[in-house]
N, C-alpha and C positions, 0 to 999 in steps of 0.2 A: 503494501499499500503506499510506503514511503515513498519507494521511487517510483509510483505510477502518479504522486504526488507532486515528487521532485522536493523531498521533505531529505535535507541532509545528516540529521539527529535519527538514533533509534527510534521505536515507536514500542511501546510496550505497555502492559496493560494498567502498570501505574500511572504515564501518560492519560491514557484513555480517561482514566475512574478522574483523574484531578482535571482535565478539562471538560469534563463531564459536567465534574460539581463547580467549576468555575464558572461556566456557560448559564446555568441553574441560576447562579446568586447572581451573577450579573441582570440576568431578566427579572429579580425578585421576587424569587422562589422561595419561600420560607424554608429556615434550616431544617425544622423537622421533617418536610418532603424530601430534601435532600438527603438528610441523615437516612431516613426509610429506602429512598433506592438507591444509595450505598451499601445499603444492609448492615447498618449499624443500630446497635441496642441502645448504645447510651448517646445520648445529646451532646453530651460535654466533647465525647471523641469528634464528631462532626463539628462542633463550634473551633475545637483547635487545631482542626484541619483546616478548616476555611480562615481562621486567624492567620495563618502561615502561607496563604495563599495571598491575602489582603497583603504582606510584607515585601512577598515576592514580587509582584505588581508594583507595587511603590517605589519596590527597590527596580526595576527594569526603567522605571520613569523616571526617575532620579539618575540613573545611566545615561540617558540621553542627553542631560544638561551637562555632564563633564565633559 
């Protein structure tokens, strides 16, 4: 799939889950729904997962300015 889409980074199930959760969050989907979609039983795990994504998005945006 990566070759077909001309993506030069490895695509893994983690990348797919991360992208899926990030897209849902950006669309305003409730954390509880995202948590259930990922199969997590504990909402705190999803909140921590989404918080890490927030930091990576901010870091990437900040890097554009440097």
